[in-house]
Structures are given as C-alpha cells and as structure tokens.
C-alpha atoms as a printed R data frame, in Angstrom:
    type eleno elety resid chain resno      x       y       z
1   ATOM     1    CA   MET     A     1  0.000   0.000   0.000
2   ATOM     2    CA   SER     A     2  1.239   3.473  -0.821
3   ATOM     3    CA   GLU     A     3  0.301   6.960   0.255
4   ATOM     4    CA   SER     A     4  0.948  10.390  -1.302
5   ATOM     5    CA   ARG     A     5  3.898  12.306   0.069
6   ATOM     6    CA   SER     A     6  3.070  15.553   1.822
7   ATOM     7    CA   GLY     A     7  4.025  18.777   0.119
8   ATOM     8    CA   GLY     A     8  2.177  18.191  -3.150
9   ATOM     9    CA   ASP     A     9  5.107  16.742  -5.151
10  ATOM    10    CA   VAL     A    10  3.919  15.429  -8.509
11  ATOM    11    CA   GLY     A    11  4.375  11.725  -9.191
12  ATOM    12    CA   ILE     A    12  6.000  10.913  -5.837
13  ATOM    13    CA   SER     A    13  4.735   8.364  -3.331
14  ATOM    14    CA   MET     A    14  6.044   6.501  -0.296
15  ATOM    15    CA   GLN     A    15  5.797   2.776   0.297
16  ATOM    16    CA   THR     A    16  6.130   0.731   3.443
17  ATOM    17    CA   ASN     A    17  7.434  -2.260   1.438
18  ATOM    18    CA   TYR     A    18 10.294  -0.438  -0.241
19  ATOM    19    CA   GLN     A    19 12.633  -3.257  -1.342
20  ATOM    20    CA   SER     A    20 13.465  -3.056  -5.070
21  ATOM    21    CA   LYS     A    21 13.575  -6.176  -7.231
22  ATOM    22    CA   VAL     A    22 16.465  -4.692  -9.218
23  ATOM    23    CA   VAL     A    23 19.889  -4.649  -7.524
24  ATOM    24    CA   ALA     A    24 22.614  -2.147  -8.419
25  ATOM    25    CA   PRO     A    25 26.242  -3.346  -8.666
26  ATOM    26    CA   ARG     A    26 28.616  -2.357  -5.894
27  ATOM    27    CA   ASN     A    27 31.349   0.258  -6.333
28  ATOM    28    CA   PRO     A    28 30.699   1.578  -9.858
29  ATOM    29    CA   THR     A    29 33.550   3.593 -11.363
30  ATOM    30    CA   LEU     A    30 33.190   7.390 -11.494
31  ATOM    31    CA   CYS     A    31 34.163   8.796 -14.911
32  ATOM    32    CA   ARG     A    32 34.776  12.547 -14.949
33  ATOM    33    CA   GLY     A    33 34.921  13.025 -18.694
34  ATOM    34    CA   PRO     A    34 31.967  13.073 -21.102
35  ATOM    35    CA   LYS     A    35 30.254   9.769 -21.757
36  ATOM    36    CA   ALA     A    36 31.645   8.257 -24.954
37  ATOM    37    CA   GLU     A    37 29.197   6.952 -27.522
38  ATOM    38    CA   GLN     A    38 29.313   3.170 -27.529
39  ATOM    39    CA   LYS     A    39 30.143   1.555 -30.865
40  ATOM    40    CA   PHE     A    40 28.204  -1.655 -31.331
41  ATOM    41    CA   THR     A    41 29.209  -4.576 -33.494
42  ATOM    42    CA   PRO     A    42 26.335  -6.851 -34.561
43  ATOM    43    CA   SER     A    43 27.094  -9.359 -31.776
44  ATOM    44    CA   THR     A    44 27.421  -6.743 -29.005
45  ATOM    45    CA   PHE     A    45 24.201  -5.057 -30.140
46  ATOM    46    CA   LEU     A    46 22.382  -8.412 -30.062
47  ATOM    47    CA   LYS     A    47 23.745  -9.060 -26.568
48  ATOM    48    CA   GLU     A    48 22.786  -5.564 -25.396
49  ATOM    49    CA   MET     A    49 19.214  -5.872 -26.693
50  ATOM    50    CA   SER     A    50 18.817  -9.309 -25.068
51  ATOM    51    CA   LEU     A    51 19.304  -7.853 -21.568
52  ATOM    52    CA   ASP     A    52 16.287  -7.101 -19.403
53  ATOM    53    CA   THR     A    53 16.135  -4.060 -17.114
54  ATOM    54    CA   GLN     A    54 17.762  -5.838 -14.175
55  ATOM    55    CA   GLN     A    55 20.604  -7.256 -16.269
56  ATOM    56    CA   LYS     A    56 21.149  -3.869 -17.948
57  ATOM    57    CA   LEU     A    57 21.588  -2.125 -14.594
58  ATOM    58    CA   TYR     A    58 23.812  -4.867 -13.202
59  ATOM    59    CA   ASN     A    59 26.130  -4.486 -16.233
60  ATOM    60    CA   THR     A    60 26.322  -0.697 -15.822
61  ATOM    61    CA   ARG     A    61 29.685  -0.355 -14.095
62  ATOM    62    CA   GLU     A    62 30.335   3.335 -14.724
63  ATOM    63    CA   MET     A    63 28.716   6.547 -13.547
64  ATOM    64    CA   TYR     A    64 29.219  10.108 -14.803
65  ATOM    65    CA   ILE     A    65 29.068  13.569 -13.296
66  ATOM    66    CA   PRO     A    66 25.736  15.103 -14.381
67  ATOM    67    CA   LYS     A    67 25.484  18.502 -16.026
68  ATOM    68    CA   ILE     A    68 24.226  21.205 -13.652
69  ATOM    69    CA   ILE     A    69 21.308  23.196 -15.105
70  ATOM    70    CA   ALA     A    70 20.840  25.785 -12.320
71  ATOM    71    CA   LEU     A    71 22.592  27.078  -9.208
72  ATOM    72    CA   SER     A    72 20.823  28.188  -6.019
73  ATOM    73    CA   ASP     A    73 21.702  30.662  -3.286
74  ATOM    74    CA   MET     A    74 22.767  28.334  -0.480
75  ATOM    75    CA   SER     A    75 22.028  30.958   2.156
76  ATOM    76    CA   GLU     A    76 18.330  30.536   1.348
77  ATOM    77    CA   THR     A    77 18.341  26.747   1.785
78  ATOM    78    CA   THR     A    78 20.894  25.948   4.515
79  ATOM    79    CA   LEU     A    79 23.138  27.335   7.237
80  ATOM    80    CA   GLN     A    80 26.041  25.239   5.898
81  ATOM    81    CA   THR     A    81 26.994  27.523   2.997
82  ATOM    82    CA   THR     A    82 30.511  26.170   2.437
83  ATOM    83    CA   SER     A    83 31.231  22.882   0.731
84  ATOM    84    CA   LYS     A    84 34.237  20.733  -0.115
85  ATOM    85    CA   VAL     A    85 32.600  19.749  -3.422
86  ATOM    86    CA   GLU     A    86 33.745  21.769  -6.447
87  ATOM    87    CA   ILE     A    87 31.150  24.178  -7.845
88  ATOM    88    CA   ASP     A    88 31.036  22.401 -11.218
89  ATOM    89    CA   GLU     A    89 30.052  19.119  -9.558
90  ATOM    90    CA   PRO     A    90 26.775  18.439  -7.724
91  ATOM    91    CA   LEU     A    91 26.647  17.779  -3.983
92  ATOM    92    CA   PHE     A    92 25.038  14.407  -4.691
93  ATOM    93    CA   GLN     A    93 26.415  11.874  -7.188
94  ATOM    94    CA   PRO     A    94 23.657   9.870  -8.892
95  ATOM    95    CA   TYR     A    95 23.820   6.235  -9.934
96  ATOM    96    CA   PRO     A    96 22.872   5.249 -12.549
97  ATOM    97    CA   SER     A    97 23.669   8.361 -14.569
98  ATOM    98    CA   ASP     A    98 20.754   7.588 -16.863
99  ATOM    99    CA   ILE     A    99 17.917   5.162 -16.202
100 ATOM   100    CA   VAL     A   100 17.105   2.546 -18.837
101 ATOM   101    CA   PHE     A   101 14.174   0.148 -19.087
102 ATOM   102    CA   GLN     A   102 14.142  -2.546 -21.771
103 ATOM   103    CA   LYS     A   103 12.500  -5.866 -22.652
104 ATOM   104    CA   PHE     A   104  9.246  -4.773 -21.020
105 ATOM   105    CA   GLU     A   105  5.639  -5.825 -21.559
106 ATOM   106    CA   PRO     A   106  2.583  -3.547 -21.580
107 ATOM   107    CA   PHE     A   107  0.827  -2.862 -18.257
108 ATOM   108    CA   LYS     A   108  3.457  -4.612 -16.149
109 ATOM   109    CA   THR     A   109  5.367  -2.693 -13.466
110 ATOM   110    CA   TYR     A   110  9.143  -2.281 -13.565
111 ATOM   111    CA   ASP     A   111 11.432  -0.402 -11.195
112 ATOM   112    CA   VAL     A   112 15.037   0.760 -10.997
113 ATOM   113    CA   PRO     A   113 16.762   2.073  -7.847
114 ATOM   114    CA   LEU     A   114 18.259   5.564  -8.028
115 ATOM   115    CA   LEU     A   115 21.138   6.122  -5.612
116 ATOM   116    CA   LEU     A   116 22.033   9.685  -4.610
117 ATOM   117    CA   ARG     A   117 25.273   9.781  -2.598
118 ATOM   118    CA   ASN     A   118 26.194  12.832  -0.512
119 ATOM   119    CA   ASN     A   119 29.747  13.794  -1.536
120 ATOM   120    CA   ASP     A   120 30.047  16.635   0.971
121 ATOM   121    CA   LYS     A   121 31.527  16.630   4.492
122 ATOM   122    CA   VAL     A   122 28.253  17.731   6.135
123 ATOM   123    CA   ALA     A   123 24.703  16.395   6.027
124 ATOM   124    CA   ARG     A   124 22.741  17.686   3.018
125 ATOM   125    CA   ALA     A   125 19.131  17.663   1.830
126 ATOM   126    CA   VAL     A   126 18.064  16.510  -1.625
127 ATOM   127    CA   LYS     A   127 14.717  16.529  -3.425
128 ATOM   128    CA   VAL     A   128 13.583  14.444  -6.425
129 ATOM   129    CA   THR     A   129 10.737  15.669  -8.653
130 ATOM   130    CA   GLN     A   130  9.367  15.207 -12.162
131 ATOM   131    CA   VAL     A   131  6.828  16.550 -14.613
132 ATOM   132    CA   ASP     A   132  3.566  14.657 -14.296
133 ATOM   133    CA   THR     A   133  3.376  11.518 -16.435
134 ATOM   134    CA   PRO     A   134  1.197   8.386 -16.331
135 ATOM   135    CA   TYR     A   135  4.142   6.114 -17.152
136 ATOM   136    CA   PHE     A   136  6.785   6.956 -14.532
137 ATOM   137    CA   LYS     A   137  6.536   7.311 -10.781
138 ATOM   138    CA   ILE     A   138  9.090   8.292  -8.135
139 ATOM   139    CA   ILE     A   139  8.885   6.111  -5.000
140 ATOM   140    CA   ALA     A   140 10.528   7.948  -2.101
141 ATOM   141    CA   PRO     A   141 12.161   6.116   0.820
142 ATOM   142    CA   PRO     A   142 10.748   6.576   4.358
143 ATOM   143    CA   ASN     A   143 13.649   8.905   5.281
144 ATOM   144    CA   ALA     A   144 13.276  11.146   2.212
145 ATOM   145    CA   ALA     A   145 12.408  14.215   4.302
146 ATOM   146    CA   HIS     A   146 15.635  13.926   6.359
147 ATOM   147    CA   LYS     A   147 19.102  15.188   5.515
148 ATOM   148    CA   VAL     A   148 21.568  12.650   4.195
149 ATOM   149    CA   ALA     A   149 24.768  12.018   6.158
150 ATOM   150    CA   PRO     A   150 28.174  12.585   4.499
151 ATOM   151    CA   GLY     A   151 29.222   9.699   2.249
152 ATOM   152    CA   VAL     A   152 25.815   8.003   2.564
153 ATOM   153    CA   ALA     A   153 23.448   7.289  -0.327
154 ATOM   154    CA   ILE     A   154 19.700   7.745  -0.221
155 ATOM   155    CA   VAL     A   155 17.835   5.354  -2.511
156 ATOM   156    CA   TYR     A   156 14.735   6.299  -4.502
157 ATOM   157    CA   LYS     A   157 12.886   3.914  -6.767
158 ATOM   158    CA   ILE     A   158 11.828   4.891 -10.305
159 ATOM   159    CA   GLN     A   159  8.774   2.928 -11.391
160 ATOM   160    CA   PHE     A   160  7.678   2.399 -14.979
161 ATOM   161    CA   ILE     A   161  4.296   1.150 -16.218
162 ATOM   162    CA   PRO     A   162  4.220   1.012 -20.053
163 ATOM   163    CA   GLU     A   163  1.068   0.859 -22.140
164 ATOM   164    CA   GLU     A   164  2.737  -0.560 -25.263
165 ATOM   165    CA   GLN     A   165  6.083  -1.749 -26.585
166 ATOM   166    CA   ARG     A   166  7.423   1.552 -27.883
167 ATOM   167    CA   ASP     A   167 10.121   4.033 -26.903
168 ATOM   168    CA   TYR     A   168  9.493   6.323 -23.931
169 ATOM   169    CA   THR     A   169 11.653   9.274 -22.842
170 ATOM   170    CA   HIS     A   170 11.399  11.253 -19.640
171 ATOM   171    CA   GLU     A   171 13.623  12.991 -17.088
172 ATOM   172    CA   ILE     A   172 13.629  13.610 -13.372
173 ATOM   173    CA   ILE     A   173 14.885  16.711 -11.588
174 ATOM   174    CA   ILE     A   174 17.321  16.483  -8.675
175 ATOM   175    CA   ALA     A   175 17.471  19.588  -6.462
176 ATOM   176    CA   THR     A   176 20.194  19.846  -3.804
177 ATOM   177    CA   GLU     A   177 20.872  22.764  -1.493
178 ATOM   178    CA   ARG     A   178 23.157  24.280  -4.133
179 ATOM   179    CA   GLU     A   179 22.136  23.155  -7.638
180 ATOM   180    CA   LYS     A   180 19.721  21.327  -9.903
181 ATOM   181    CA   PHE     A   181 20.512  18.630 -12.467
182 ATOM   182    CA   LEU     A   182 18.597  16.192 -14.637
183 ATOM   183    CA   ILE     A   183 18.661  12.431 -14.924
184 ATOM   184    CA   PRO     A   184 17.323  11.144 -18.274
185 ATOM   185    CA   ILE     A   185 15.024   8.123 -18.440
186 ATOM   186    CA   ARG     A   186 14.758   5.943 -21.536
187 ATOM   187    CA   ALA     A   187 12.518   2.989 -22.166
188 ATOM   188    CA   ILE     A   188 13.672   1.039 -25.222
189 ATOM   189    CA   GLY     A   189 10.843  -0.648 -27.091
190 ATOM   190    CA   SER     A   190 10.957  -3.209 -29.891
191 ATOM   191    CA   ARG     A   191 14.100  -3.255 -32.024
192 ATOM   192    CA   ALA     A   192 15.141  -4.711 -35.355
193 ATOM   193    CA   ILE     A   193 18.336  -6.778 -35.243
194 ATOM   194    CA   LEU     A   194 20.063  -7.888 -38.450
195 ATOM   195    CA   ASP     A   195 22.476 -10.745 -37.784
196 ATOM   196    CA   PHE     A   196 25.449  -9.461 -39.783
197 ATOM   197    CA   PRO     A   197 28.845 -10.972 -38.935
198 ATOM   198    CA   ASP     A   198 31.154  -8.790 -36.858
199 ATOM   199    CA   GLU     A   199 33.818  -8.898 -39.590
200 ATOM   200    CA   VAL     A   200 33.912  -9.513 -43.321
201 ATOM   201    CA   THR     A   201 37.339 -10.651 -44.528
202 ATOM   202    CA   PHE     A   202 38.262 -10.805 -48.196
203 ATOM   203    CA   PRO     A   203 40.927 -13.059 -49.721
204 ATOM   204    CA   THR     A   204 43.945 -11.415 -51.309
205 ATOM   205    CA   THR     A   205 42.647  -9.417 -54.265
206 ATOM   206    CA   ALA     A   206 44.421  -8.078 -57.317
207 ATOM   207    CA   VAL     A   207 44.597  -4.298 -57.661
208 ATOM   208    CA   LYS     A   208 41.809  -2.946 -59.912
209 ATOM   209    CA   SER     A   209 39.861  -6.201 -59.747
210 ATOM   210    CA   THR     A   210 36.767  -7.109 -57.713
211 ATOM   211    CA   ASN     A   211 36.176  -9.644 -54.971
212 ATOM   212    CA   SER     A   212 32.668 -10.134 -53.580
213 ATOM   213    CA   LYS     A   213 31.174 -11.567 -50.405
214 ATOM   214    CA   VAL     A   214 27.500 -12.542 -50.317
215 ATOM   215    CA   LEU     A   215 25.933 -12.345 -46.838
216 ATOM   216    CA   PHE     A   216 22.607 -13.917 -45.944
217 ATOM   217    CA   VAL     A   217 21.117 -11.686 -43.248
218 ATOM   218    CA   ARG     A   218 18.081 -12.410 -41.060
219 ATOM   219    CA   ASN     A   219 16.035 -10.054 -38.909
220 ATOM   220    CA   VAL     A   220 16.212 -11.734 -35.490
221 ATOM   221    CA   GLY     A   221 14.697  -8.742 -33.672
222 ATOM   222    CA   THR     A   222 11.132  -7.910 -32.661
223 ATOM   223    CA   ARG     A   223 10.486  -5.062 -35.100
224 ATOM   224    CA   GLU     A   224 10.483  -4.603 -38.877
225 ATOM   225    CA   ALA     A   225 13.968  -3.539 -39.979
226 ATOM   226    CA   ARG     A   226 14.238  -0.269 -41.897
227 ATOM   227    CA   PHE     A   227 17.901   0.345 -42.509
228 ATOM   228    CA   VAL     A   228 20.625   2.037 -44.562
229 ATOM   229    CA   LEU     A   229 23.991   0.427 -45.348
230 ATOM   230    CA   GLN     A   230 27.063   2.641 -45.788
231 ATOM   231    CA   ALA     A   231 30.600   1.714 -46.890
232 ATOM   232    CA   ASN     A   232 33.633   3.702 -48.009
233 ATOM   233    CA   LYS     A   233 35.747   3.067 -51.104
234 ATOM   234    CA   PRO     A   234 37.199   0.614 -51.995
235 ATOM   235    CA   TYR     A   235 34.298  -1.246 -50.365
236 ATOM   236    CA   TYR     A   236 30.817  -1.182 -51.885
237 ATOM   237    CA   VAL     A   237 27.578  -2.636 -50.525
238 ATOM   238    CA   SER     A   238 24.317  -3.567 -52.236
239 ATOM   239    CA   PRO     A   239 21.498  -2.888 -51.550
240 ATOM   240    CA   GLU     A   240 22.203   0.447 -49.896
241 ATOM   241    CA   ASN     A   241 18.921   0.420 -47.967
242 ATOM   242    CA   GLY     A   242 15.986  -1.874 -47.355
243 ATOM   243    CA   ILE     A   243 13.051  -3.117 -45.283
244 ATOM   244    CA   LEU     A   244 13.056  -6.601 -43.756
245 ATOM   245    CA   PRO     A   245 10.151  -8.054 -41.721
246 ATOM   246    CA   VAL     A   246 10.737  -9.948 -38.460
247 ATOM   247    CA   GLY     A   247 12.057 -13.456 -39.082
248 ATOM   248    CA   GLU     A   248 12.703 -12.857 -42.808
249 ATOM   249    CA   SER     A   249 16.080 -13.120 -44.590
250 ATOM   250    CA   MET     A   250 17.747 -11.264 -47.437
251 ATOM   251    CA   GLN     A   251 20.985 -11.224 -49.410
252 ATOM   252    CA   VAL     A   252 23.561  -8.440 -49.014
253 ATOM   253    CA   THR     A   253 26.621  -8.212 -51.286
254 ATOM   254    CA   VAL     A   254 29.845  -6.490 -50.219
255 ATOM   255    CA   ASP     A   255 32.410  -5.799 -52.960
256 ATOM   256    CA   PHE     A   256 36.121  -5.114 -52.502
257 ATOM   257    CA   LYS     A   257 37.573  -3.099 -55.424
258 ATOM   258    CA   PRO     A   258 41.076  -1.940 -54.452
259 ATOM   259    CA   THR     A   259 42.935   0.614 -56.568
260 ATOM   260    CA   VAL     A   260 46.230   0.415 -54.657
261 ATOM   261    CA   ASN     A   261 48.065  -2.481 -53.077
262 ATOM   262    CA   GLY     A   262 48.295  -3.061 -49.326
263 ATOM   263    CA   GLU     A   263 46.177  -3.838 -46.275
264 ATOM   264    CA   ILE     A   264 42.861  -1.968 -46.171
265 ATOM   265    CA   LYS     A   265 40.701  -1.832 -43.015
266 ATOM   266    CA   ASP     A   266 37.378  -0.030 -42.752
267 ATOM   267    CA   GLU     A   267 33.841  -0.325 -41.376
268 ATOM   268    CA   MET     A   268 30.417  -0.787 -42.884
269 ATOM   269    CA   ILE     A   269 27.658   1.046 -41.010
270 ATOM   270    CA   VAL     A   270 24.207  -0.442 -40.515
271 ATOM   271    CA   ALA     A   271 21.955   2.520 -39.605
272 ATOM   272    CA   TYR     A   272 18.485   1.671 -38.280
273 ATOM   273    CA   ASP     A   273 15.497   4.025 -38.415
274 ATOM   274    CA   THR     A   274 15.377   3.857 -34.584
275 ATOM   275    CA   GLY     A   275 18.702   5.705 -34.407
276 ATOM   276    CA   GLU     A   276 21.191   2.928 -33.669
277 ATOM   277    CA   LYS     A   277 24.334   2.519 -35.770
278 ATOM   278    CA   ILE     A   278 26.033  -0.866 -35.953
279 ATOM   279    CA   TYR     A   279 29.599  -1.284 -37.242
280 ATOM   280    CA   VAL     A   280 30.803  -4.265 -39.290
281 ATOM   281    CA   HIS     A   281 34.599  -4.481 -39.677
282 ATOM   282    CA   LEU     A   282 35.866  -4.871 -43.250
283 ATOM   283    CA   TYR     A   283 39.305  -6.257 -43.987
284 ATOM   284    CA   GLY     A   284 41.034  -6.872 -47.290
285 ATOM   285    CA   VAL     A   285 44.525  -7.151 -48.746
286 ATOM   286    CA   SER     A   286 45.319  -6.143 -52.325
287 ATOM   287    CA   GLN     A   287 48.416  -6.773 -54.400
288 ATOM   288    CA   ASP     A   288 49.700  -6.231 -57.899
289 ATOM   289    CA   ILE     A   289 49.478  -9.338 -60.069
290 ATOM   290    CA   ASN     A   290 52.302 -10.635 -62.220
291 ATOM   291    CA   VAL     A   291 51.540  -9.052 -65.603
292 ATOM   292    CA   ARG     A   292 54.535  -7.818 -67.587
293 ATOM   293    CA   LEU     A   293 55.486  -6.288 -70.921
294 ATOM   294    CA   ASP     A   294 58.194  -8.010 -72.910
295 ATOM   295    CA   LYS     A   295 59.895  -4.632 -73.533
296 ATOM   296    CA   LYS     A   296 60.568  -1.682 -71.262
297 ATOM   297    CA   SER     A   297 60.712   0.786 -74.152
298 ATOM   298    CA   VAL     A   298 59.841   0.970 -77.857
299 ATOM   299    CA   ASN     A   299 62.098   2.729 -80.345
300 ATOM   300    CA   PHE     A   300 60.896   3.813 -83.790
301 ATOM   301    CA   GLU     A   301 63.255   4.351 -86.696
302 ATOM   302    CA   ASN     A   302 63.069   7.517 -88.741
303 ATOM   303    CA   THR     A   303 59.733   7.560 -90.562
304 ATOM   304    CA   HIS     A   304 58.802   9.648 -93.582
305 ATOM   305    CA   ILE     A   305 55.795  11.965 -93.424
306 ATOM   306    CA   THR     A   306 52.498  10.209 -94.293
307 ATOM   307    CA   MET     A   307 54.159   6.833 -93.794
308 ATOM   308    CA   THR     A   308 53.464   4.344 -90.974
309 ATOM   309    CA   ASN     A   309 55.896   2.519 -88.726
310 ATOM   310    CA   GLN     A   310 54.834  -0.253 -86.351
311 ATOM   311    CA   ARG     A   311 56.306  -2.157 -83.438
312 ATOM   312    CA   THR     A   312 54.834  -5.122 -81.541
313 ATOM   313    CA   ILE     A   313 54.649  -5.466 -77.747
314 ATOM   314    CA   LYS     A   314 53.658  -8.614 -75.894
315 ATOM   315    CA   ILE     A   315 51.666  -8.548 -72.636
316 ATOM   316    CA   ASN     A   316 52.447 -11.641 -70.546
317 ATOM   317    CA   ASN     A   317 50.000 -12.663 -67.816
318 ATOM   318    CA   TYR     A   318 51.872 -14.923 -65.366
319 ATOM   319    CA   SER     A   319 49.026 -14.970 -62.830
320 ATOM   320    CA   ASP     A   320 46.113 -17.383 -62.529
321 ATOM   321    CA   GLN     A   321 43.542 -14.594 -63.039
322 ATOM   322    CA   LEU     A   322 41.878 -13.237 -66.146
323 ATOM   323    CA   VAL     A   323 43.168  -9.703 -66.695
324 ATOM   324    CA   HIS     A   324 41.194  -6.892 -68.316
325 ATOM   325    CA   TYR     A   325 43.412  -4.044 -69.502
326 ATOM   326    CA   GLN     A   326 43.399  -0.805 -71.459
327 ATOM   327    CA   TRP     A   327 46.112   1.614 -72.540
328 ATOM   328    CA   LYS     A   328 46.274   4.918 -70.701
329 ATOM   329    CA   GLN     A   329 48.487   7.932 -70.864
330 ATOM   330    CA   TYR     A   330 49.185   8.148 -67.118
331 ATOM   331    CA   SER     A   331 50.302   5.475 -64.655
332 ATOM   332    CA   THR     A   332 47.781   6.150 -61.847
333 ATOM   333    CA   GLU     A   333 44.162   7.277 -61.619
334 ATOM   334    CA   ARG     A   334 45.176  10.143 -59.357
335 ATOM   335    CA   GLU     A   335 47.630  11.492 -61.928
336 ATOM   336    CA   GLU     A   336 45.028  11.088 -64.666
337 ATOM   337    CA   GLU     A   337 42.424  13.014 -62.635
338 ATOM   338    CA   GLN     A   338 44.927  15.801 -61.935
339 ATOM   339    CA   GLN     A   339 45.635  16.155 -65.657
340 ATOM   340    CA   LYS     A   340 41.918  16.264 -66.440
341 ATOM   341    CA   LEU     A   341 41.441  19.061 -63.910
342 ATOM   342    CA   LYS     A   342 44.324  21.017 -65.443
343 ATOM   343    CA   GLN     A   343 42.750  20.668 -68.892
344 ATOM   344    CA   LEU     A   344 39.366  21.828 -67.573
345 ATOM   345    CA   HIS     A   345 40.978  24.872 -65.977
346 ATOM   346    CA   ALA     A   346 42.821  25.624 -69.232
347 ATOM   347    CA   ILE     A   347 39.574  25.418 -71.203
348 ATOM   348    CA   SER     A   348 37.905  27.759 -68.687
349 ATOM   349    CA   ASP     A   349 40.756  30.275 -68.992
350 ATOM   350    CA   ASP     A   350 40.492  30.177 -72.810
351 ATOM   351    CA   GLU     A   351 36.736  30.811 -72.633
352 ATOM   352    CA   ILE     A   352 37.256  33.783 -70.323
353 ATOM   353    CA   ASN     A   353 39.887  35.239 -72.639
354 ATOM   354    CA   ALA     A   354 37.601  34.748 -75.674
355 ATOM   355    CA   ILE     A   355 34.707  36.515 -73.926
356 ATOM   356    CA   GLN     A   356 36.953  39.415 -72.920
357 ATOM   357    CA   LYS     A   357 38.101  39.830 -76.536
358 ATOM   358    CA   LEU     A   358 34.501  39.896 -77.767
359 ATOM   359    CA   ASN     A   359 33.656  42.571 -75.249
360 ATOM   360    CA   GLY     A   360 36.489  44.697 -76.469
C-alpha cells in the first residue's frame, strides 16, 4: 500500500514495502569526462538488446558527473553555505547516470533504484521531482524528508508502467541545497536486429579487380527492420537500404575493389530508423598481379611523313587470373584526374579570354 507524500510533489509516493527487485552493482567507477558513444558490433548489439532491465543495470559499471542546469543561493536553503565539493560538480552523485528500461511488456510494473550519494563533508538535503506523467513514478524512501549524512546514499525507486512496446523518454529533476541537475530516463521498445557478422574478410585481391562476399542476413529482432547500409571506397555494398520483416532473410553483397596495393581496413555502417548505428569491420589485402610487358621501351626508326611505322609489344599474364586491360596515358588514376582538372581549368581560362576579346 502506498500513500501520497506531503508537500504536493507530482508523481512521488512513499511505500512501506520499499525493497526493489532490481539490484545495483557495488562500487561503480566514477568517470569525470563526457560519456563516450558506444560503438556496437552486430554481436554486441544483439547481446545488449537481449538484456532485461535488471541485467542492464547490473552491467552498468560506470557513472558520470551530471550537467548542472541551475545554481541556487545556499544561504536561502541551509546554514552550511561552504562545501568541499567543487562548484562544477553536484553535492550528490547519482547512480545510474541515466535510467534505462528494456524488454518490457505492456501494463506490467518495472522499477530501478536511483542512488544519490552525498559527496560533501556535512549532512545535506536533496529533493527528487518530475513533470507529471502516467508512465513513470518516483517512490521515495521513508527517510526522504531527512538530511543525508556525508558519504551516505539515499535510494529512490523509479517505477515504470508502459502501455505498449514503444520508446518512452522522460527525465527527473534532482534539487540539492546548491544546484539542480537532470537524470534522463529511456525505455527502449521493440528493435530490429540484423544478424550481420562482426567482420567480413576478403581473400587477397588483385589491384583494380573485384572480390565479392554474399551475406545472408536475417532479422532476429522484434520489429520490422528499416535500414541504410554505408561503406567507403574501396568497399561497396548492395542494396544500400531496405526493409526486412521480423524473421525474414535477405541477401547483401559487399564488394572489394582496391585501386592500390596493401592492407585496407574499414567499417560498414548499418543505420536503423530507430537511431542505432552498428559497425561491421571490413578487412582486405590487395596486391599487384604478375603481368609484364616483354619490352621496357619501344624505339621507332626515322619515318617519312604520311608513312606508318609499327612495333609489336607482348603482354604476358603470369598470374592465374583473367586480366582486363586498357592503354592509358598516365600510370595512376590520381595522376590522370589531376591532368583532367588542369585541362578543364585551361579550357575555362580560354573561354574567359575569348569573352573578354569579344567585349572589347
């Protein structure tokens, strides 16, 4: 049984049976820098999405300093106006830094404990509030109205009652005697999961030839997959986007078309319409094949005007691959492109000069 907390706080109640079903790990690590965006491979994303709310919290081993959104005049809230805590850090350190619910079912109740630890050397008061919502509720502990001793954590419980399997976002407001900060809440609904391999490795490939890998991909998630595939040269992927229903499979082709020899590492990005980006490692090695001319140079004897002189050159293919070739003026594509740009600039300059002459 629960009763409303005095003071008219929105969405806050107190319970006599306060024990949470979800247990937080002991001694999480405090990270003072910004939270780095996690890069998922297909297997780590599948593992992450398979966790329920309890498992997700138990695997959250790091906490971050929250961003302060407002400062208060401490003389209006307390007699203890000095603090050992730096002004750019809050008096209370929250854990977890953001609250996540996942693998939930409609109309069932889920809860996550929110620990607020007093980092100061004196007892401090803290207040937890939120904007009214039918989906989230703050359950306050019996001692919520009391100050928290130095180094001690007070534990609230954030309760979630979804109506459907979709994404929910919310935030709660933490007000100490000196500042206010926010803790985001996310509820992750159904997700598409394409079972790409973590790495696609190509056999040694000749420069300026193509090697292809055909992947058979299945949607093992709980939502229709709407996705975009992105790869950088010399890797190419087809199709570049698609829609795949739950449980269905499709074929994806990745091509390796190297233009220089050496080891080439890159990533293919699988971008879902729900915002997640998954990274598939691409690895290939390219080398020049053994194709040679029988002569290093060709010399022509003196030839009269209007007459023709010919010489024959043999191309020897000592490799086990079929070679397609064409004669070009320059040895590399880069050099050829640079010459084309020079010619375009020269043509532009000639046109400008011609126009200036016409205009007198």
